Steps between C-alpha positions, in 0.01 A plus 500: 500500500858625509793326666782714645827362630732703723847362569721532804660825385160670493429420867851509646401762760206708625535751216480212254175375654359853488603526135314178414190665646564808283534282190165337576342840558647626171408212269192370685453209736151359443479150351871458573708225657842603633779244535784609726847356562701496821622843607838615370762227540298304753504180293878500546451547875263205518747292296764582763253383762474162324881476492516576872235238576711228337850619583490738797180465703625742766457782246136426415350714778720802426429479126126482570535800729672702225225406254234615748690825570522577126125465454419677826694806383286506186185470712615788724526722191160396365274495805471779754313274741765271649229274642358436154407130454756470218782488756351192663433339161862535387628386840275193478637410155858514631402287803332254264824459306698461824259225607553322167874482566433343838257231383640425154642150460571505127867497396403604145668837434263586215190430710629716786598771250146530365337501844742775609546748214125514442468721809661786309195524272251427778639788707532750214148438368355524852669837553393636159141386549479658846648830380265524203203436728634763738500770231160408362589260219278214615639162396480126557815312610527158335729214600637386165582159650125432509470590131803375307540123534821328394692175521760456777811582297617747763673818380378447141145371532282421200150647494194275507299713259161331541501524881638854486238616250220361718622665821576840345163512327319422827695718742602820319248786503579666169298812583736631767865565580681180604848463651691173483850354489731412216731200477292264719260208471421182693511129430231235552589482871475882532872542560632823352681480167681763295505550124872585472688824558331798334183289483273790595469599133383147430246529780356809332471310172327206672236733643473681167435174318253360753304827527507581125657831596490811286877539551794417724738778604840451661607815684877549518762763575590523129290668227415165337685216331846620400724342241752423777525499878626848601689345791737333253471696175526866407278694258191282529189563287132466584312242295154642427344182363596133517307210353415205725740283301790742532434552871496123555835477320647775719361340815629158402853636469476666841373856455431585864218748437249224412484156663538215247167338593301823505428534132356163393166523685454861387571415139246217503221750574667799329503699825734799458788540743626846588829578671484849649680725747350537848688833514323635191173303476351713222780415254421236239779255589531184293214303348536125448224381269424397143670725248851596397775271623701790635467878492762638463694214337831517689738237646379372838763397756452248781762388751486216751776504762640217716443229240686171471644377169559125483682347203498124449677257270501121498795329666574290187440786252195326358211705367256663737176360362137472607570253781761730659286811461200322654709397801637854543152653497371242744775604741428871447136430581590284801711777653251776408731695271341763277659486155565833326729406208591174326777450247623169366732358239594145407710439813410782736195637677480831688218627716456827692283456809355667810608321818201627700470189715873472584529151353801575278749277685263203491441554127871525421578187702239309301617635163868424567421130519441496124634825349802724503364810671609864495311740725511880501293659774406865554477568127265749333255414225416782260211472256437755223172494310506672157877530521741678269880493490542806719272349764710182508826695519370706792442181700825325410722801575751429780348158577605139446244328277444138608207418272323677218189392313321690222145452377305702244369753753702420811860464611608353834846559645645348818786705645733492797 
């Protein structure tokens, strides 16, 4: 079986949905499971809906209406029959979400977030499945929440592999075309959970692992894995081959083309991962598998924006030792901070973090009780794998360097 994943850019409008169908017709669709993300920027729209629910309830109805209008326009361009059952299905999903807002009693932002944003994938996969059936590509729609079981760490749920393996093995018909959702799962109480932003790639890998897939392919609007994000860097190069190890390194440092959790389950069973263009599906793209670390061997650039750099020193200028470091990491864990860089000396400790859960002020308040604290927000973290001097100079040009750390194969630079 093959696993295909199509992201939001591939289904941002009716033409995108039609193109997904063309890709399947071009490369084959038997024994295939398709994972699809929310359409276009809809995850952002659903995130705005969550914000409105907590801060401006009067806007919830109008935001829901805009979300329905966006998807209805796509339906109008896909289906000639305006009384097609798909219209009622999508309307019912939006009403279902509206009803959740009315009955929900939980004040937990992360719980409400997962119950809300999940509708982006539920709607997109329902539309894609209906369109493929309409044009003769018979398929089975699967609710991924009945297949991938997780804990209840909302917004970054951990997969229960044994339960997930059992359900996928029982419920997926590997002999046909299946359509399901990325990013989602459910906990022991069947509440929806999410696997973290960009978690649809991870979903594809979970299915690949559990189904012993022949391959997993991520279809994107770029020709494959590039040595840098073309949104931020000029003169990017296509990487033809990447080893699992190298890809895991790139993902760990934040390369956006592959989700950090995607590669481990594939590596365990040596399932090849392909990253290909949905605009040119016959091109080879990038292969991630056993083999050469990198082909061609060129510097690879990664940037993470909107980071926070915190620098600490003890109030009495004593050494920062194991006890201090343990306390710092306990606080980072408590406030759900993702650590991207660590640098320490005898009397100082610096850490670059993602403030995804908006707990920065609480963390700083706690740290200031014991440490002298300097905080720089909205900084950029650049990572270069297989760096050379010219690569480093190109990053540092016209920027203020706040932190720099060199390893044998990697350099990390925090700039303002």
